[in-house]
C-alpha positions in Angstrom: 45.1 -6.5 1.1 45.3 -9.6 2.8 44.3 -12.6 1.2 40.7 -14.0 2.1 40.2 -17.3 3.6 37.4 -18.3 1.9 37.1 -21.7 0.0 35.9 -19.8 -3.1 39.2 -17.9 -3.2 41.3 -20.7 -2.5 39.8 -22.6 -5.5 40.1 -19.8 -7.6 43.8 -19.2 -6.8 44.4 -23.0 -7.3 42.6 -22.9 -10.7 44.7 -19.7 -11.6 48.0 -21.4 -10.7 47.3 -24.5 -12.9 46.4 -22.1 -15.8 49.4 -20.3 -15.2 51.5 -23.4 -15.2 49.8 -24.6 -18.5 50.2 -21.3 -20.2 54.3 -21.4 -19.1 54.5 -25.0 -20.1 53.0 -24.2 -23.7 55.0 -21.2 -24.1 58.3 -23.0 -23.3 57.3 -25.5 -26.2 56.8 -22.5 -28.3 59.8 -21.1 -27.5 62.0 -24.2 -28.1 60.0 -25.6 -31.3 58.8 -22.5 -33.0 54.7 -22.0 -33.4 53.5 -25.3 -33.7 50.0 -26.8 -33.1 48.0 -27.4 -31.0 50.4 -25.3 -28.6 49.8 -22.1 -30.1 46.2 -22.4 -30.2 45.9 -23.7 -26.6 48.1 -21.0 -25.3 45.6 -18.6 -26.5 42.8 -20.3 -24.9 45.1 -20.6 -21.5 45.3 -16.8 -21.5 41.4 -16.8 -22.0 40.9 -19.1 -18.9 43.5 -16.9 -17.0 41.6 -13.6 -17.8 38.4 -15.4 -16.8 39.7 -16.3 -13.3 41.0 -13.1 -13.1 38.0 -11.2 -13.8 36.4 -13.3 -10.9 38.8 -12.3 -8.4 38.7 -8.6 -9.4 34.8 -8.6 -9.3 34.9 -9.7 -5.5 37.8 -7.4 -4.8 40.3 -10.1 -3.9 44.0 -10.1 -4.6 45.4 -11.9 -7.8 48.3 -13.9 -7.1 51.3 -13.5 -9.1 52.3 -15.9 -12.1 55.0 -18.2 -10.3 55.5 -20.1 -13.5 56.2 -17.5 -16.4 59.7 -18.3 -17.6 60.4 -20.9 -15.2 59.3 -24.0 -17.1 61.6 -26.2 -19.4 60.5 -27.6 -22.6 60.3 -31.4 -23.1 62.8 -32.5 -25.4 60.4 -33.4 -28.2 57.1 -32.4 -29.7 56.2 -36.0 -29.0 57.0 -35.7 -25.2 55.4 -32.1 -25.4 52.1 -33.7 -26.5 52.2 -36.5 -24.0 52.7 -34.0 -21.3 49.9 -32.0 -22.8 47.4 -35.1 -22.8 48.5 -35.5 -19.1 48.3 -31.8 -18.0 44.8 -31.5 -19.6 43.6 -34.5 -17.7 44.8 -33.1 -14.6 43.2 -30.2 -15.2 39.8 -31.7 -15.6 40.4 -33.6 -12.5 41.2 -30.3 -10.8 38.0 -28.9 -11.7 35.9 -31.8 -10.4 37.7 -31.4 -7.1 37.5 -27.5 -6.9 33.6 -27.5 -7.7 32.9 -28.5 -4.1 35.0 -25.9 -2.6 32.9 -23.4 -4.8 29.5 -25.2 -4.3 28.0 -21.9 -3.0 29.2 -19.6 -6.0 27.1 -20.2 -9.2 29.0 -17.8 -11.2 32.5 -19.3 -10.1 31.0 -23.1 -10.9 29.6 -21.8 -14.3 33.1 -20.5 -15.3 34.9 -23.7 -13.7 32.7 -25.8 -16.0 33.6 -23.7 -19.2 37.1 -24.1 -18.5 36.9 -27.9 -17.7 34.7 -28.2 -20.9 37.7 -26.8 -22.9 40.1 -28.9 -21.5 38.1 -32.1 -22.0 36.4 -31.3 -25.3 39.1 -29.3 -27.0 42.3 -29.3 -25.6 43.0 -32.9 -24.7 41.7 -34.3 -28.3 44.2 -31.6 -29.6 47.1 -32.9 -27.9 45.8 -36.5 -28.2 46.0 -35.7 -32.2 49.4 -34.5 -31.9 50.8 -37.2 -30.3 49.1 -39.8 -32.5 49.0 -37.7 -35.7 51.6 -38.6 -38.4 52.7 -35.0 -38.9 55.5 -34.9 -36.8 53.6 -33.9 -33.4 52.0 -30.6 -34.9 54.7 -29.8 -37.7 53.9 -29.9 -41.1 50.4 -30.8 -42.8 50.1 -27.1 -44.6 52.4 -26.8 -47.4 55.4 -27.3 -45.2 54.4 -24.6 -42.7 55.1 -25.2 -38.9 51.5 -25.6 -38.3 49.7 -29.1 -37.9 46.4 -31.0 -38.4 45.2 -29.4 -35.2 44.8 -25.9 -36.7 41.0 -24.1 -36.9 39.7 -25.9 -34.1 38.5 -22.8 -32.4 40.0 -23.3 -28.9 
């Protein structure tokens, strides 16, 4: 099946690529530093974002692009740096959805999903990464009886 030229398809593919990249980045952090928060929570949310975008593509009978980022992203040298990168990635994600909304203006279902994904980035992921960067628990470690789970846990992303 050839890829459609629809602006909505292009917007969905660009959003999906960004979510794939986020998942790969957060997986690399977890691989390097272990199951640290907020990364262990947010990677699950990124998977839900991917699932939602893939569902929209399937409903329209459009091809789902492969993940070009899985296993190809290097983790930062420290958790502090990882949190800073997470902050920037989520800010970029919010801006991406602002831009993609104009491409998907004709499709209310896509706009609704984009709004939900953007809201998760802005209202939950971004504060969790900012907390990880500024928190006194080693950027996501400690805080629960010596476990590797930090302060950001339990925020339901």
